[in-house]
DODO-780425 format. One record per residue (C-alpha): residue number from 1; x, y, z. Coordinates in steps of 0.05 Angstrom, whole numbers. Layout:
BEGIN
<num = NUM	X = X	Y = Y	Z = Z>
...
END
This chain:
BEGIN
<num = 1	X = 339	Y = -50	Z = 1134>
<num = 2	X = 277	Y = -87	Z = 1157>
<num = 3	X = 255	Y = -153	Z = 1127>
<num = 4	X = 197	Y = -124	Z = 1087>
<num = 5	X = 241	Y = -72	Z = 1054>
<num = 6	X = 293	Y = -126	Z = 1040>
<num = 7	X = 242	Y = -170	Z = 1005>
<num = 8	X = 221	Y = -109	Z = 964>
<num = 9	X = 293	Y = -96	Z = 944>
<num = 10	X = 302	Y = -169	Z = 923>
<num = 11	X = 241	Y = -167	Z = 878>
<num = 12	X = 263	Y = -101	Z = 848>
<num = 13	X = 332	Y = -130	Z = 835>
<num = 14	X = 301	Y = -190	Z = 800>
<num = 15	X = 264	Y = -140	Z = 756>
<num = 16	X = 329	Y = -107	Z = 738>
<num = 17	X = 361	Y = -174	Z = 721>
<num = 18	X = 302	Y = -192	Z = 676>
<num = 19	X = 310	Y = -125	Z = 640>
<num = 20	X = 383	Y = -140	Z = 627>
<num = 21	X = 367	Y = -210	Z = 602>
<num = 22	X = 314	Y = -180	Z = 555>
<num = 23	X = 366	Y = -131	Z = 528>
<num = 24	X = 416	Y = -187	Z = 516>
<num = 25	X = 364	Y = -230	Z = 480>
<num = 26	X = 341	Y = -171	Z = 437>
<num = 27	X = 414	Y = -159	Z = 419>
<num = 28	X = 422	Y = -230	Z = 393>
<num = 29	X = 360	Y = -218	Z = 348>
<num = 30	X = 381	Y = -148	Z = 324>
<num = 31	X = 389	Y = -172	Z = 252>
<num = 32	X = 320	Y = -204	Z = 251>
<num = 33	X = 275	Y = -147	Z = 274>
<num = 34	X = 280	Y = -72	Z = 262>
<num = 35	X = 249	Y = -62	Z = 332>
<num = 36	X = 305	Y = -98	Z = 368>
<num = 37	X = 349	Y = -37	Z = 378>
<num = 38	X = 291	Y = 2	Z = 409>
<num = 39	X = 274	Y = -57	Z = 454>
<num = 40	X = 347	Y = -62	Z = 476>
<num = 41	X = 347	Y = 13	Z = 493>
<num = 42	X = 281	Y = 7	Z = 531>
<num = 43	X = 307	Y = -53	Z = 571>
<num = 44	X = 372	Y = -19	Z = 589>
<num = 45	X = 337	Y = 45	Z = 611>
<num = 46	X = 289	Y = 2	Z = 653>
<num = 47	X = 349	Y = -33	Z = 685>
<num = 48	X = 381	Y = 33	Z = 703>
<num = 49	X = 317	Y = 58	Z = 735>
<num = 50	X = 302	Y = -7	Z = 772>
<num = 51	X = 372	Y = -17	Z = 801>
<num = 52	X = 375	Y = 56	Z = 819>
<num = 53	X = 311	Y = 47	Z = 859>
<num = 54	X = 338	Y = -16	Z = 892>
<num = 55	X = 400	Y = 22	Z = 915>
<num = 56	X = 356	Y = 79	Z = 938>
<num = 57	X = 318	Y = 31	Z = 984>
<num = 58	X = 384	Y = 3	Z = 1010>
<num = 59	X = 412	Y = 72	Z = 1025>
<num = 60	X = 433	Y = 90	Z = 1097>
<num = 61	X = 422	Y = 165	Z = 1094>
<num = 62	X = 390	Y = 222	Z = 1056>
<num = 63	X = 454	Y = 237	Z = 1017>
<num = 64	X = 456	Y = 167	Z = 988>
<num = 65	X = 381	Y = 170	Z = 972>
<num = 66	X = 390	Y = 235	Z = 935>
<num = 67	X = 448	Y = 206	Z = 895>
<num = 68	X = 408	Y = 144	Z = 873>
<num = 69	X = 348	Y = 187	Z = 855>
<num = 70	X = 393	Y = 223	Z = 805>
<num = 71	X = 416	Y = 156	Z = 778>
<num = 72	X = 344	Y = 134	Z = 768>
<num = 73	X = 331	Y = 196	Z = 726>
<num = 74	X = 384	Y = 174	Z = 677>
<num = 75	X = 336	Y = 121	Z = 654>
<num = 76	X = 266	Y = 136	Z = 681>
<num = 77	X = 247	Y = 197	Z = 637>
<num = 78	X = 266	Y = 160	Z = 573>
<num = 79	X = 229	Y = 95	Z = 584>
<num = 80	X = 159	Y = 118	Z = 564>
<num = 81	X = 178	Y = 154	Z = 498>
<num = 82	X = 224	Y = 95	Z = 480>
<num = 83	X = 165	Y = 48	Z = 492>
<num = 84	X = 122	Y = 92	Z = 447>
<num = 85	X = 174	Y = 88	Z = 391>
<num = 86	X = 174	Y = 12	Z = 399>
<num = 87	X = 98	Y = 10	Z = 392>
<num = 88	X = 100	Y = 55	Z = 331>
<num = 89	X = 150	Y = 8	Z = 297>
<num = 90	X = 111	Y = -54	Z = 318>
<num = 91	X = 46	Y = -25	Z = 289>
<num = 92	X = 80	Y = -8	Z = 223>
<num = 93	X = 78	Y = 67	Z = 235>
<num = 94	X = 152	Y = 76	Z = 223>
<num = 95	X = 136	Y = 135	Z = 178>
<num = 96	X = 125	Y = 175	Z = 243>
<num = 97	X = 193	Y = 153	Z = 271>
<num = 98	X = 236	Y = 206	Z = 239>
<num = 99	X = 293	Y = 247	Z = 266>
<num = 100	X = 250	Y = 308	Z = 280>
<num = 101	X = 198	Y = 265	Z = 315>
<num = 102	X = 251	Y = 232	Z = 358>
<num = 103	X = 281	Y = 300	Z = 377>
<num = 104	X = 212	Y = 323	Z = 398>
<num = 105	X = 196	Y = 259	Z = 437>
<num = 106	X = 261	Y = 260	Z = 476>
<num = 107	X = 265	Y = 335	Z = 489>
<num = 108	X = 225	Y = 334	Z = 555>
<num = 109	X = 259	Y = 270	Z = 580>
<num = 110	X = 327	Y = 301	Z = 567>
<num = 111	X = 308	Y = 364	Z = 604>
<num = 112	X = 279	Y = 322	Z = 661>
<num = 113	X = 345	Y = 285	Z = 668>
<num = 114	X = 385	Y = 350	Z = 668>
<num = 115	X = 338	Y = 383	Z = 718>
<num = 116	X = 344	Y = 323	Z = 765>
<num = 117	X = 419	Y = 331	Z = 768>
<num = 118	X = 414	Y = 406	Z = 781>
<num = 119	X = 353	Y = 404	Z = 826>
<num = 120	X = 393	Y = 430	Z = 885>
<num = 121	X = 399	Y = 498	Z = 850>
<num = 122	X = 327	Y = 509	Z = 826>
<num = 123	X = 283	Y = 456	Z = 860>
<num = 124	X = 240	Y = 449	Z = 797>
<num = 125	X = 234	Y = 373	Z = 802>
<num = 126	X = 231	Y = 367	Z = 878>
<num = 127	X = 216	Y = 423	Z = 926>
<num = 128	X = 248	Y = 383	Z = 981>
<num = 129	X = 270	Y = 312	Z = 1000>
<num = 130	X = 266	Y = 290	Z = 1073>
<num = 131	X = 269	Y = 226	Z = 1114>
<num = 132	X = 206	Y = 199	Z = 1144>
<num = 133	X = 211	Y = 207	Z = 1219>
<num = 134	X = 165	Y = 151	Z = 1241>
<num = 135	X = 191	Y = 95	Z = 1194>
<num = 136	X = 234	Y = 39	Z = 1220>
<num = 137	X = 275	Y = 42	Z = 1156>
<num = 138	X = 312	Y = 97	Z = 1119>
<num = 139	X = 257	Y = 120	Z = 1072>
<num = 140	X = 249	Y = 188	Z = 1040>
<num = 141	X = 190	Y = 230	Z = 1020>
<num = 142	X = 189	Y = 285	Z = 968>
<num = 143	X = 152	Y = 350	Z = 957>
<num = 144	X = 142	Y = 354	Z = 882>
<num = 145	X = 160	Y = 415	Z = 841>
<num = 146	X = 128	Y = 442	Z = 778>
<num = 147	X = 172	Y = 402	Z = 730>
<num = 148	X = 153	Y = 337	Z = 765>
<num = 149	X = 81	Y = 350	Z = 742>
<num = 150	X = 106	Y = 362	Z = 671>
<num = 151	X = 149	Y = 299	Z = 673>
<num = 152	X = 92	Y = 256	Z = 702>
<num = 153	X = 41	Y = 282	Z = 652>
<num = 154	X = 87	Y = 271	Z = 594>
<num = 155	X = 103	Y = 200	Z = 616>
<num = 156	X = 30	Y = 184	Z = 626>
<num = 157	X = 13	Y = 213	Z = 557>
<num = 158	X = 66	Y = 171	Z = 522>
<num = 159	X = 42	Y = 107	Z = 555>
<num = 160	X = -31	Y = 123	Z = 541>
<num = 161	X = -18	Y = 140	Z = 468>
<num = 162	X = 21	Y = 75	Z = 460>
<num = 163	X = -37	Y = 36	Z = 490>
<num = 164	X = -87	Y = 69	Z = 443>
<num = 165	X = -43	Y = 52	Z = 383>
<num = 166	X = -38	Y = -20	Z = 405>
<num = 167	X = -114	Y = -25	Z = 413>
<num = 168	X = -124	Y = 6	Z = 344>
<num = 169	X = -74	Y = -41	Z = 314>
<num = 170	X = -103	Y = -102	Z = 348>
<num = 171	X = -168	Y = -91	Z = 310>
<num = 172	X = -130	Y = -89	Z = 244>
<num = 173	X = -87	Y = -151	Z = 252>
<num = 174	X = -98	Y = -226	Z = 259>
<num = 175	X = -124	Y = -254	Z = 324>
<num = 176	X = -64	Y = -301	Z = 327>
<num = 177	X = -20	Y = -242	Z = 349>
<num = 178	X = -57	Y = -232	Z = 415>
<num = 179	X = 1	Y = -266	Z = 452>
<num = 180	X = 45	Y = -209	Z = 429>
<num = 181	X = -3	Y = -151	Z = 435>
<num = 182	X = -30	Y = -166	Z = 505>
<num = 183	X = 39	Y = -167	Z = 539>
<num = 184	X = 58	Y = -103	Z = 503>
<num = 185	X = -9	Y = -72	Z = 525>
<num = 186	X = 0	Y = -94	Z = 597>
<num = 187	X = 71	Y = -67	Z = 595>
<num = 188	X = 39	Y = 1	Z = 585>
<num = 189	X = -23	Y = -3	Z = 628>
<num = 190	X = 5	Y = -36	Z = 691>
<num = 191	X = 61	Y = 17	Z = 702>
<num = 192	X = 9	Y = 72	Z = 692>
<num = 193	X = -37	Y = 41	Z = 745>
<num = 194	X = 21	Y = 30	Z = 793>
<num = 195	X = 45	Y = 101	Z = 785>
<num = 196	X = -25	Y = 127	Z = 797>
<num = 197	X = -30	Y = 87	Z = 862>
<num = 198	X = 37	Y = 114	Z = 884>
<num = 199	X = 17	Y = 186	Z = 871>
<num = 200	X = -47	Y = 181	Z = 911>
<num = 201	X = -11	Y = 148	Z = 970>
<num = 202	X = -38	Y = 77	Z = 965>
<num = 203	X = 28	Y = 40	Z = 956>
<num = 204	X = 59	Y = 1	Z = 1014>
<num = 205	X = 103	Y = 45	Z = 1058>
<num = 206	X = 94	Y = 99	Z = 1006>
<num = 207	X = 146	Y = 63	Z = 962>
<num = 208	X = 145	Y = 67	Z = 886>
<num = 209	X = 111	Y = 3	Z = 862>
<num = 210	X = 130	Y = 13	Z = 788>
<num = 211	X = 196	Y = -27	Z = 793>
<num = 212	X = 157	Y = -86	Z = 823>
<num = 213	X = 106	Y = -81	Z = 767>
<num = 214	X = 164	Y = -79	Z = 717>
<num = 215	X = 185	Y = -147	Z = 743>
<num = 216	X = 117	Y = -173	Z = 721>
<num = 217	X = 119	Y = -137	Z = 653>
<num = 218	X = 189	Y = -164	Z = 640>
<num = 219	X = 163	Y = -234	Z = 654>
<num = 220	X = 106	Y = -221	Z = 605>
<num = 221	X = 155	Y = -199	Z = 552>
<num = 222	X = 195	Y = -263	Z = 562>
<num = 223	X = 131	Y = -304	Z = 556>
<num = 224	X = 113	Y = -267	Z = 491>
<num = 225	X = 183	Y = -278	Z = 463>
<num = 226	X = 183	Y = -353	Z = 474>
<num = 227	X = 109	Y = -367	Z = 461>
<num = 228	X = 96	Y = -323	Z = 401>
<num = 229	X = 167	Y = -303	Z = 379>
<num = 230	X = 161	Y = -229	Z = 395>
<num = 231	X = 215	Y = -190	Z = 359>
<num = 232	X = 219	Y = -245	Z = 306>
<num = 233	X = 149	Y = -256	Z = 279>
<num = 234	X = 117	Y = -188	Z = 285>
<num = 235	X = 56	Y = -175	Z = 242>
<num = 236	X = 67	Y = -131	Z = 182>
<num = 237	X = 20	Y = -72	Z = 180>
<num = 238	X = -32	Y = -77	Z = 125>
<num = 239	X = -20	Y = -5	Z = 106>
<num = 240	X = 53	Y = -21	Z = 94>
<num = 241	X = 35	Y = -82	Z = 52>
<num = 242	X = -16	Y = -41	Z = 14>
<num = 243	X = 34	Y = 14	Z = -4>
<num = 244	X = 91	Y = -35	Z = -18>
<num = 245	X = 52	Y = -74	Z = -71>
<num = 246	X = 78	Y = -69	Z = -141>
<num = 247	X = 8	Y = -80	Z = -167>
<num = 248	X = -38	Y = -20	Z = -170>
<num = 249	X = -97	Y = -26	Z = -123>
<num = 250	X = -159	Y = 18	Z = -124>
<num = 251	X = -214	Y = 7	Z = -72>
<num = 252	X = -285	Y = 31	Z = -90>
<num = 253	X = -350	Y = 28	Z = -52>
<num = 254	X = -417	Y = 3	Z = -76>
<num = 255	X = -431	Y = 70	Z = -109>
<num = 256	X = -366	Y = 62	Z = -149>
<num = 257	X = -333	Y = 119	Z = -111>
<num = 258	X = -259	Y = 115	Z = -98>
<num = 259	X = -245	Y = 106	Z = -24>
<num = 260	X = -171	Y = 86	Z = -26>
<num = 261	X = -113	Y = 70	Z = -73>
<num = 262	X = -39	Y = 56	Z = -67>
<num = 263	X = 22	Y = 90	Z = -98>
<num = 264	X = 28	Y = 38	Z = -153>
<num = 265	X = -43	Y = 55	Z = -176>
<num = 266	X = -26	Y = 129	Z = -176>
<num = 267	X = 33	Y = 115	Z = -222>
<num = 268	X = -11	Y = 75	Z = -270>
<num = 269	X = -70	Y = 123	Z = -273>
<num = 270	X = -42	Y = 193	Z = -280>
<num = 271	X = -108	Y = 227	Z = -261>
<num = 272	X = -109	Y = 191	Z = -194>
<num = 273	X = -90	Y = 236	Z = -136>
<num = 274	X = -113	Y = 256	Z = -66>
<num = 275	X = -171	Y = 295	Z = -95>
<num = 276	X = -197	Y = 231	Z = -128>
<num = 277	X = -223	Y = 205	Z = -62>
<num = 278	X = -299	Y = 205	Z = -66>
<num = 279	X = -300	Y = 211	Z = -142>
<num = 280	X = -333	Y = 160	Z = -186>
<num = 281	X = -283	Y = 112	Z = -217>
<num = 282	X = -317	Y = 119	Z = -284>
<num = 283	X = -304	Y = 194	Z = -283>
<num = 284	X = -230	Y = 182	Z = -269>
<num = 285	X = -225	Y = 134	Z = -326>
<num = 286	X = -261	Y = 183	Z = -371>
<num = 287	X = -210	Y = 236	Z = -353>
<num = 288	X = -156	Y = 186	Z = -368>
<num = 289	X = -189	Y = 173	Z = -436>
<num = 290	X = -178	Y = 100	Z = -420>
<num = 291	X = -226	Y = 46	Z = -441>
<num = 292	X = -222	Y = -4	Z = -383>
<num = 293	X = -278	Y = -55	Z = -395>
<num = 294	X = -302	Y = -53	Z = -323>
<num = 295	X = -376	Y = -68	Z = -312>
<num = 296	X = -411	Y = -17	Z = -268>
<num = 297	X = -473	Y = -57	Z = -249>
<num = 298	X = -453	Y = -83	Z = -180>
<num = 299	X = -426	Y = -148	Z = -206>
<num = 300	X = -419	Y = -199	Z = -150>
<num = 301	X = -374	Y = -243	Z = -192>
<num = 302	X = -300	Y = -231	Z = -201>
<num = 303	X = -281	Y = -198	Z = -267>
<num = 304	X = -215	Y = -208	Z = -304>
<num = 305	X = -191	Y = -176	Z = -368>
<num = 306	X = -130	Y = -146	Z = -402>
<num = 307	X = -122	Y = -72	Z = -414>
<num = 308	X = -70	Y = -30	Z = -451>
<num = 309	X = -54	Y = 39	Z = -424>
<num = 310	X = -56	Y = 86	Z = -483>
<num = 311	X = -7	Y = 135	Z = -452>
<num = 312	X = 48	Y = 86	Z = -431>
<num = 313	X = 30	Y = 30	Z = -479>
<num = 314	X = 38	Y = -19	Z = -422>
<num = 315	X = -7	Y = -80	Z = -416>
<num = 316	X = -43	Y = -96	Z = -351>
<num = 317	X = -82	Y = -154	Z = -324>
<num = 318	X = -141	Y = -124	Z = -287>
<num = 319	X = -178	Y = -163	Z = -234>
<num = 320	X = -241	Y = -134	Z = -202>
<num = 321	X = -260	Y = -171	Z = -138>
<num = 322	X = -324	Y = -156	Z = -98>
<num = 323	X = -319	Y = -141	Z = -24>
<num = 324	X = -371	Y = -165	Z = 26>
<num = 325	X = -386	Y = -147	Z = 98>
<num = 326	X = -400	Y = -196	Z = 155>
<num = 327	X = -472	Y = -202	Z = 131>
<num = 328	X = -450	Y = -223	Z = 61>
<num = 329	X = -474	Y = -158	Z = 32>
<num = 330	X = -431	Y = -129	Z = -23>
<num = 331	X = -399	Y = -63	Z = -1>
<num = 332	X = -353	Y = -49	Z = -60>
<num = 333	X = -297	Y = -75	Z = -104>
<num = 334	X = -222	Y = -80	Z = -104>
<num = 335	X = -190	Y = -66	Z = -172>
<num = 336	X = -120	Y = -95	Z = -180>
<num = 337	X = -78	Y = -75	Z = -239>
<num = 338	X = -18	Y = -120	Z = -252>
<num = 339	X = 34	Y = -99	Z = -303>
<num = 340	X = 42	Y = -158	Z = -352>
<num = 341	X = 78	Y = -119	Z = -407>
<num = 342	X = 141	Y = -162	Z = -401>
<num = 343	X = 99	Y = -226	Z = -401>
<num = 344	X = 59	Y = -204	Z = -463>
<num = 345	X = 123	Y = -183	Z = -499>
<num = 346	X = 152	Y = -252	Z = -484>
<num = 347	X = 87	Y = -285	Z = -508>
<num = 348	X = 90	Y = -245	Z = -572>
<num = 349	X = 162	Y = -265	Z = -582>
<num = 350	X = 146	Y = -338	Z = -570>
<num = 351	X = 87	Y = -334	Z = -618>
<num = 352	X = 132	Y = -302	Z = -669>
<num = 353	X = 184	Y = -357	Z = -661>
<num = 354	X = 128	Y = -407	Z = -670>
<num = 355	X = 111	Y = -382	Z = -740>
<num = 356	X = 171	Y = -344	Z = -766>
<num = 357	X = 240	Y = -363	Z = -788>
<num = 358	X = 293	Y = -336	Z = -741>
<num = 359	X = 342	Y = -314	Z = -795>
<num = 360	X = 296	Y = -283	Z = -847>
<num = 361	X = 235	Y = -264	Z = -804>
<num = 362	X = 188	Y = -293	Z = -856>
<num = 363	X = 141	Y = -352	Z = -844>
<num = 364	X = 171	Y = -419	Z = -828>
<num = 365	X = 150	Y = -481	Z = -866>
<num = 366	X = 97	Y = -504	Z = -816>
<num = 367	X = 62	Y = -437	Z = -811>
<num = 368	X = 67	Y = -426	Z = -886>
<num = 369	X = 28	Y = -490	Z = -898>
<num = 370	X = -26	Y = -469	Z = -848>
<num = 371	X = -34	Y = -401	Z = -880>
<num = 372	X = -32	Y = -426	Z = -952>
<num = 373	X = -84	Y = -480	Z = -937>
<num = 374	X = -131	Y = -425	Z = -913>
<num = 375	X = -117	Y = -388	Z = -978>
<num = 376	X = -134	Y = -451	Z = -1017>
<num = 377	X = -200	Y = -458	Z = -981>
<num = 378	X = -218	Y = -386	Z = -996>
<num = 379	X = -199	Y = -395	Z = -1069>
<num = 380	X = -243	Y = -456	Z = -1074>
<num = 381	X = -302	Y = -421	Z = -1041>
<num = 382	X = -294	Y = -360	Z = -1086>
<num = 383	X = -276	Y = -400	Z = -1148>
<num = 384	X = -212	Y = -362	Z = -1157>
<num = 385	X = -144	Y = -386	Z = -1182>
<num = 386	X = -85	Y = -399	Z = -1136>
<num = 387	X = -12	Y = -413	Z = -1153>
<num = 388	X = 49	Y = -438	Z = -1116>
<num = 389	X = 119	Y = -413	Z = -1131>
<num = 390	X = 177	Y = -455	Z = -1104>
<num = 391	X = 250	Y = -435	Z = -1113>
<num = 392	X = 319	Y = -445	Z = -1084>
<num = 393	X = 387	Y = -412	Z = -1089>
<num = 394	X = 433	Y = -439	Z = -1142>
<num = 395	X = 499	Y = -471	Z = -1119>
<num = 396	X = 486	Y = -450	Z = -1048>
<num = 397	X = 532	Y = -505	Z = -1020>
<num = 398	X = 589	Y = -477	Z = -1060>
<num = 399	X = 575	Y = -407	Z = -1031>
<num = 400	X = 579	Y = -435	Z = -961>
<num = 401	X = 642	Y = -476	Z = -975>
<num = 402	X = 679	Y = -419	Z = -1009>
<num = 403	X = 656	Y = -357	Z = -970>
<num = 404	X = 632	Y = -387	Z = -904>
<num = 405	X = 565	Y = -394	Z = -870>
<num = 406	X = 562	Y = -320	Z = -852>
<num = 407	X = 562	Y = -301	Z = -926>
<num = 408	X = 513	Y = -358	Z = -938>
<num = 409	X = 465	Y = -328	Z = -887>
<num = 410	X = 474	Y = -260	Z = -920>
<num = 411	X = 457	Y = -291	Z = -988>
<num = 412	X = 392	Y = -320	Z = -959>
<num = 413	X = 373	Y = -252	Z = -930>
<num = 414	X = 391	Y = -219	Z = -996>
<num = 415	X = 344	Y = -264	Z = -1034>
<num = 416	X = 288	Y = -252	Z = -984>
<num = 417	X = 295	Y = -177	Z = -987>
<num = 418	X = 290	Y = -177	Z = -1063>
<num = 419	X = 230	Y = -224	Z = -1063>
<num = 420	X = 193	Y = -179	Z = -1014>
<num = 421	X = 195	Y = -123	Z = -1065>
<num = 422	X = 153	Y = -165	Z = -1113>
<num = 423	X = 100	Y = -189	Z = -1064>
<num = 424	X = 27	Y = -169	Z = -1060>
<num = 425	X = -8	Y = -159	Z = -992>
<num = 426	X = -46	Y = -224	Z = -1002>
<num = 427	X = 16	Y = -266	Z = -1018>
<num = 428	X = 43	Y = -316	Z = -967>
<num = 429	X = 119	Y = -320	Z = -965>
<num = 430	X = 157	Y = -374	Z = -926>
<num = 431	X = 224	Y = -408	Z = -919>
<num = 432	X = 212	Y = -480	Z = -942>
<num = 433	X = 281	Y = -508	Z = -924>
<num = 434	X = 354	Y = -487	Z = -918>
<num = 435	X = 361	Y = -446	Z = -983>
<num = 436	X = 292	Y = -462	Z = -1009>
<num = 437	X = 232	Y = -414	Z = -1008>
<num = 438	X = 159	Y = -417	Z = -1026>
<num = 439	X = 106	Y = -365	Z = -1044>
<num = 440	X = 31	Y = -376	Z = -1045>
<num = 441	X = -2	Y = -330	Z = -1095>
<num = 442	X = -78	Y = -324	Z = -1084>
<num = 443	X = -121	Y = -299	Z = -1142>
<num = 444	X = -63	Y = -313	Z = -1190>
<num = 445	X = -65	Y = -360	Z = -1250>
<num = 446	X = -4	Y = -400	Z = -1269>
<num = 447	X = 20	Y = -356	Z = -1327>
<num = 448	X = 16	Y = -293	Z = -1283>
<num = 449	X = 52	Y = -331	Z = -1229>
<num = 450	X = 106	Y = -350	Z = -1281>
<num = 451	X = 113	Y = -277	Z = -1301>
<num = 452	X = 122	Y = -255	Z = -1229>
<num = 453	X = 173	Y = -311	Z = -1217>
<num = 454	X = 211	Y = -287	Z = -1278>
<num = 455	X = 213	Y = -216	Z = -1250>
<num = 456	X = 242	Y = -242	Z = -1185>
<num = 457	X = 293	Y = -285	Z = -1222>
<num = 458	X = 315	Y = -227	Z = -1266>
<num = 459	X = 320	Y = -180	Z = -1207>
<num = 460	X = 364	Y = -230	Z = -1170>
<num = 461	X = 409	Y = -239	Z = -1231>
<num = 462	X = 418	Y = -164	Z = -1237>
<num = 463	X = 431	Y = -153	Z = -1162>
<num = 464	X = 494	Y = -188	Z = -1138>
<num = 465	X = 508	Y = -191	Z = -1063>
<num = 466	X = 562	Y = -142	Z = -1041>
<num = 467	X = 614	Y = -176	Z = -997>
<num = 468	X = 683	Y = -159	Z = -970>
<num = 469	X = 712	Y = -201	Z = -1026>
<num = 470	X = 673	Y = -165	Z = -1079>
<num = 471	X = 604	Y = -175	Z = -1112>
<num = 472	X = 576	Y = -245	Z = -1108>
<num = 473	X = 526	Y = -268	Z = -1161>
<num = 474	X = 465	Y = -300	Z = -1129>
<num = 475	X = 414	Y = -334	Z = -1174>
<num = 476	X = 355	Y = -380	Z = -1163>
<num = 477	X = 316	Y = -434	Z = -1199>
<num = 478	X = 240	Y = -432	Z = -1198>
<num = 479	X = 182	Y = -481	Z = -1203>
<num = 480	X = 110	Y = -457	Z = -1211>
<num = 481	X = 44	Y = -495	Z = -1208>
<num = 482	X = -29	Y = -478	Z = -1197>
<num = 483	X = -91	Y = -507	Z = -1164>
<num = 484	X = -134	Y = -540	Z = -1218>
<num = 485	X = -191	Y = -572	Z = -1179>
<num = 486	X = -222	Y = -568	Z = -1110>
<num = 487	X = -193	Y = -637	Z = -1096>
<num = 488	X = -121	Y = -613	Z = -1101>
<num = 489	X = -82	Y = -611	Z = -1035>
<num = 490	X = -25	Y = -568	Z = -1014>
<num = 491	X = 22	Y = -628	Z = -1013>
<num = 492	X = 4	Y = -643	Z = -1086>
<num = 493	X = 18	Y = -571	Z = -1107>
<num = 494	X = 84	Y = -570	Z = -1070>
<num = 495	X = 105	Y = -635	Z = -1103>
<num = 496	X = 87	Y = -608	Z = -1172>
<num = 497	X = 124	Y = -543	Z = -1158>
<num = 498	X = 185	Y = -583	Z = -1135>
<num = 499	X = 185	Y = -624	Z = -1199>
<num = 500	X = 181	Y = -560	Z = -1240>
<num = 501	X = 238	Y = -532	Z = -1198>
<num = 502	X = 278	Y = -595	Z = -1214>
<num = 503	X = 266	Y = -583	Z = -1288>
<num = 504	X = 295	Y = -513	Z = -1280>
<num = 505	X = 358	Y = -542	Z = -1249>
<num = 506	X = 363	Y = -595	Z = -1304>
<num = 507	X = 360	Y = -541	Z = -1356>
<num = 508	X = 421	Y = -505	Z = -1327>
<num = 509	X = 391	Y = -468	Z = -1267>
<num = 510	X = 372	Y = -394	Z = -1262>
<num = 511	X = 307	Y = -409	Z = -1298>
<num = 512	X = 231	Y = -413	Z = -1287>
<num = 513	X = 191	Y = -475	Z = -1305>
<num = 514	X = 115	Y = -484	Z = -1302>
<num = 515	X = 77	Y = -547	Z = -1286>
<num = 516	X = 27	Y = -548	Z = -1344>
<num = 517	X = -15	Y = -612	Z = -1348>
<num = 518	X = 32	Y = -670	Z = -1342>
<num = 519	X = 93	Y = -633	Z = -1370>
<num = 520	X = 140	Y = -579	Z = -1345>
<num = 521	X = 156	Y = -522	Z = -1392>
<num = 522	X = 202	Y = -463	Z = -1386>
<num = 523	X = 166	Y = -397	Z = -1379>
<num = 524	X = 168	Y = -350	Z = -1438>
<num = 525	X = 141	Y = -280	Z = -1443>
<num = 526	X = 98	Y = -294	Z = -1505>
<num = 527	X = 63	Y = -355	Z = -1473>
END
């Protein structure tokens, strides 16, 4: 072996070592990146090819050369399609990397590998292999067969397609990823150029320069790994992000025609499908019979509003954002529909908790006062009467002590359910305290309010609460007052009603007393 060939073998061997190191590193990162397994396979195949070529150059006779050529074809045919798979994954085109696709991609490489091992019988890959007579080293030349042309064209096609995909993807991703994309791109282009020089006879001593070039590409891969964390921080394809969004996204142009949408939008708007591309968004919404308050006058300001889908009864936050080109000219809008049904439900529940009593689901004290004050203001403005009816359950503490708090809660709910049967749509009903309740009666004078209080009292008396221990009598004492002047306040009315209620208790409970003037009298039917 002359010195020049020896140097060549050393460089080729270094290339093989770098390939193995790349495979080991990718193995350590296999849980971080989905592309690691493919990168490991590509590096191992490259190492087989490169070391096979090194041993070919170190061979002493034609028999050894033929053996190491066969070893090279264990890895060589599979490198280009494996590299293409790696690029597809890197560019977020994993949808194309399916089992059928992989079977198709690796069919020709598999046949090439098998044909290389059986070439002595059919000579499809090489017509012949012979030693160069005028070389000072043991070097072989080949006469290519028809399958060699198929193998070479297929390899070139895979590398060229991978390069085109990378260039396409580079335009769609952030500039910061150039440290990853350029090494990957050179890893495709440089072997193609080297192979081309070899085929036209411009390589030194007619030797295959691709293994030497792979030493350079392996170094570029290492640089990309340590400078930009290739295999760890790969850009996520925008298409993948677009389709993975839980929010519905519809993209329209300046003529309000739909130019794109994601799966989430299709699930929200049932009329949206592949035939919707090019249709006016207003026509789609009309077909949906949905009233989305979107303004169609080329608004350059962002629009935000809430919308309820009539079909699914879900609530969405809709954000319409204008899109501009490099010249700041508006070219369309992005409509984003975010499902806020759970949020709105929670808001409604919180609002309900803010103004209702948790046990009885009627107004709590604070909200009752707010509502009843509004009723007072309306009564003053319309010069109409308004009465307040305050009552509490008789001997409620004894009920709790004897039967337990569970029965006490049932007694409260029992009273509320009976009272509701006597309410008018305009009445305001609230829980004033533990066992105390209050009703605001708009457009009702005090004697009519007393009559209604008496009906509720009588109904309670005649309707005992059914318990496991038998029927439980539940009665209540009532105090009734009315607004006399516009200067009256709700606090004054509640105090008067409370004093009237106290009179009912003093008289033996289960009674109705009215605040008339400065006195409190028991209600009678003939009053």
